N, C-alpha and C positions, 0 to 999 in steps of 0.2 A: 664584369666591369664594363661600363658603358663606353663605347668608343666614340671618337670624333667622326664626323661624317667625311670619311676618306674613301676615295675611289680604290677598289682593289680588283685585280684581275684573277679569276679563278681558272686553274689549269691543272691537268693531270701531270705530275712530275715525279721522276725518281729522285731519291736523295741527292745523287750526283748532279742532276740538272738543277735541283734546288740550290746547290752550292754555287753552281755557275750563275744563276739568276741572282743570288745574294751578291756575288762579285760585281755583276752588271749594275745593281742597284746602288752599290757602293761607289760606283764610278771609279774602279781602280784603274791605275795608270799603266802598270807594268806587271806581266804575268809570265814568269818563267816556269815551265813545266817539263817533266820527263814522264812518258807513259809507264804505267805499271797497274796490273789488275788488283783490285777492282776500282781503281781511281781514274783510268783512262777516259771514261765518258765525260768527266768534267772538263778536260781539256778539248775534247771534241765539241762539246757544246759551246765552249767559249770561243773556239775558232769560227763555229757557225755564227755566233753573235757578232763577232768582228766582222766577218765577211758580209753579213747582212746589214751592216751599219748600225746595228742596235748598241754596240759597245765600242767606244773610242779608246782603245788600249793597245799597248805594244805587247805582242805575244812573242816569247822567246823560246824557241825549241832548243833544249839544252842536251848534252851528251851524256849526262848522268844526274842523279838526284843531289850529289855533292855540289855539282856545279849549278843546279837549280837554286839551292840555298844561297850560294855565293852571289848569284845574279840578283836574287831578291835582296840581299843585304846591300849590294852596291846600288841598286835602284832606290831602296828606301833611304839610303844615306844621303842621297842627292835631294831628298825632299819631296818624293812623290809616293803615292799610295801603291804598295805592292801586295799581291795575292798569289798563293800557290797552292799545291796540294801534293800529297804523297801518301804511302802506306807501307807497312811491313818492312821488307828488306831495303826498300828505298828510303824509308824514314831512318832506318838504322845507318844507312850510308851517309845521311845528312848529319849524323850525331854531332860531330865536333863543330859544324857550322851553327847548329842550333844554339850552342853556347856563345858563339860570336854574335848572333842576332840579339840575344838577351843582354849580353855584356855590353853591347854598343847602344842598348836601349832603343831598338828600332821596332815600331809597332806593325810588323808584318802579320798578316792573318793567313793561316793555312787550314785547309780542309783535310781531314784524315778519315776516309772510309776504312775503318779498322779491319786488319787481316793479321793472322798469327805470323810470326817470324819462324821460318823453318831452319833445318830439317825436322820432321817431314814437312814438305810443302803443302800448304792449305790455303784455300781462297776465301772461305766463309769466316765471318767476323767474330772475334772476341775483342778484349781490351789490351791484349798483351803488348802490342807494338807501340801503342802511345804511352801506356803506363811505364813502359821501359824508359821513356824520355821524361819521366815526372820531375827530375831534379835538374833539368836544363834551363830553368828560369822562364819558361813559357806558361802563360795562363792556359788551362786546360778546361774546355767545356765538353760534356758528354750529352748528347741529345738523343731524342727517342723517335722522331719521325721527320719526314721531309719538311713539313710546315716549320718545325723548330730549326731545321737546318738553315733555311733561307733567313728566317728571323734572327738567328743567332750570328750568322756571318755578319749581318748588318750591325747588330749590337756590338760584336767583337771589335770591329774597327773603332767604333765610338769609345769603348772602354780602352783599347790599346793605345789610342792617340791622346787620351786625356793627359794633361801635363802632369798630374800626380801619379801617373802610372807609366807610360812609355815602355811598355813590354809587348813582346809578340804573343800571339794567341793562336791556339789550336781549337778547331771545331771538330769533334770526334763523333763518329756514328758507325755502326757496324756494317761491314761490307757485305753486300748482296741483301742481307736482311732489310737494310734501309737504302743502301746505295743503288740498287737495281729495281726496287719494287715501286710500282706506280701508286701514287696517292693523290687525293685532291689537296690542292695547295692554293691559298690565297696569297697573291703577290701583292705587297704594299705598292701604293702609287709612288711613281718616281718623285713627284713633287713633294710628297710627304716625307720621303727618305732624304731628299735633299735638304730639307729644313731640319730634320733630325740629325743628319750626319753631313755637316758642311764640308766644303773641300778641306783636304789635309794642309795645315800651315804648321810646319815644324816649330816647336818652341825652343829648340835647341840648334847649336850650329851644324850646318850641313856641309857636304863636300863641295868644294869650289876650286877650280883650277887656279884661280887668282888668289886664293887664300889657302896654300897647301898646309895640310895638318898631317900628323902621324901619331900613332899610339906609342908611347914610350915603352921599351921593353924593360921590365922591372928587374933589376939585379940586387936590390935591397928590399927591405920590407916596404918602402915607399908608400904607395896608396891602394895596395891590393885589397886589404881588409875594408878599407872605406868603399871601394867599388861594391864589394859584396854586401856590406851593410846597407848601401843605398838601393841595391837590387831587392833585398829582403824587404826593406821599408816600402818600396814600390809595390811589391806583391801584397803587403799588408794593406796598402792604400787602395788597392784595386777592389777589395771586398765592397767597400761603400760605393765605389763607382759602379761595379757590376750591378748591385741592388738598384741604384738610382736610375741607371740606363735601362734596366728591364722594366722598372715602374714607368718610365717616360714612354718606352716603346708600347706598353700596355694602354696607356692613355691614348695614344695615337691610333692603335690598331684593335684594342680589345684583347689582344694576346699578350700575356706575361707569363713568366715561367718560374716564379718564386725567387729570382735573383740567383742565389748560390745553391739554395735547397728548396725542394718543393714538397711540402708534406701533404698527406692525404688521410683524413680521419684520425689525426693524431691527438685531438683534444682529450679524449678519454681512453685512449689505447693503452693496453697493458702489455701487448706484444707488438714490436715494431719490426717491419722488414725494411732492410736497407739495400738499395740496388742502384744501378746506373744504366743509361742508355735505353735500348728498346725493352729491357727487362722491367722497366719502371711501369710500363702500361699493364703488362702481365701482373705485376705485383699488385696494382690497384684492383684488377679484376679478382685476384685471390683474396684481397681484403673484403671485397663485396661478398664473395662466397663464404668466407669465415664468419663474417657478421651475420649472415643469414642463418648460420648454425650456432649463433649465440657466443661466438668467440671474439673478444673485444680487440681486434687487430687494427693496425694502421700501418702506413709505409712512408718512407722517405726516399725520394729521388735525389741523389747527388748529381746536381746539374754541373757543378764546378768542382773539380778534383784538385786543382791548383789556381788560386790559393785554397787550401783545405778549410772548410767551414766548420772548424772545431767548436767555436762559440755557439753557433746555430745548432749544431748537432747536440751539445749538452743541454741547451735549453729544450729541445724536443724530446730527449730521452731521459730527462731528469726523473720522471715519474713512472716510467715503464718497468716491467718486471723481467721481460725477456727481449733480447735483440738478436734478430736472425739476419745475418749479412750474406748476400748472394754475390760471389766473386766470379768474374769471367777472365781473371788473370792471376797468376801466382808468382811469388818470389821463391825460387827453388831453395829449399833448406828452411823456409819460414812458413809459408802459407799464403792465404789469399792476401793480396796487397791492400785492397780496401778494408778488409777486416782489421789488419794491423793498425791502420790509420784511425778507424773508428774506435778501436779499443783504447788506443793511446789518448784520443780526445776525451773519453769519458772516464779516464782512470781516476780523476780526483772527485767524481761525484760522491757525495756523502753516502748515498745508498746505490750500490752498483748492481745493474741488472745482470742476469745470466746471459752469456753470450754464445752464440753458435755460428760457425763458419761453414757454409756449403760452397764448395767450387762446382760450377754448374755451367753447361752450355759452352765449354771451351771448343774452339774450331767450329763454331756454329752449331753444335750438336743440339737436336730439337729439345726444347723445354716446354712441358705442357702445363696448363693452368693447375691440373690436379697435383703436379709434382710440387709446385710452390705451396699449395694449401697443405699438402700431406707433410712436407718437411717442416712447416710451421707447427702442425700439430704434433709431430714427433719431437720438436724442441720443447713444447709445452709439457709433453710426457716426461722427457728426460729432466726437466727442471723439477718436477713434482718428485722425481726419484733421488734428487739431490745433486744433480749435475749443474755446475754454476759456470763452467766454461769448457767448451770442446773446440779447440783451436782450429781444426781443419777436418773436413770430411769430403771426399770426392763422391759426386753423385753421377750416376750414369757410366761409369767406367766398367767396360766389359770384363767379367771375371771377379768383380768386387761385389756385384749386387746379388 
């Protein structure tokens, strides 16, 4: 894609610093944060940017993650742009207030460097902490590198603040694998971002001491279902907005990410790999390797998990013979979380592909290129043997291999 002649600044950044620069470029007004590994460098960089005069924002050091989200809700409700970040147990501690943010339709953006929820305590990323919050009414992006972190933070504000959406958004990326590793990043020019993302002007009523409001406690059926219906409609509306915002960003910078779903060599693919986050890049390399061996593979990166891109998935998987889903989080008693959603999305396809679910890389366990390629080959062999669905298989568990 040919980009406009826009000035960019090339820097070596970690994913966490990229998130902080994304907040700076979005000109956020209020940033409440509580430190927790591997998220802490985000707030450290934000404090530095404020101290150096590069970011004009109010930083609020809070006493807990629950209070962090309460402060973000309060700030956003007054009509200013709020940003925060958390992970793991901290995100779990926010849980009830995540519903408040979405229920009040407040377009807060939160960076999530993913880390498992313990015990046992673990610091290296998988997707279990944020996927655990998938039903809270937040848009969920899953990105694969530091460049996509900064670009998606900016995009997320534009999507969240759209009057047809008005929902909070998470930008998720694996702890340490992305949060702490340095990568070359092109920062968009501030002038371009200012045109792309104008100042936040709420399209709904905000808190005002001269116009006191309260939410009515519902003791009958009242309007509760209407609230939930409107939230669902907003999530549905966000699909088109996510696509258009990503396309617009691509015109300005030359970098776009497929909107909801990013396909790779899917036009003639008979085997499709489905993955999220940093595993998407490894999946593309595996596809190249498999293609060099004459295997017609392709891959799909789920960039957005909420709203779930079921229509787009159906279109991409309509003609494939085998779908291999690599999950980095499970729902205990069911299996891979992403697998269940993918399977449900393509249930009504006239010709259903064989489906295989591999749980891999949890807690940051190493995943090799050969692992991905060999598991795809295994799925192909199993399909020829007559297996059409293998709900879950754990890969790399000591004692099982």
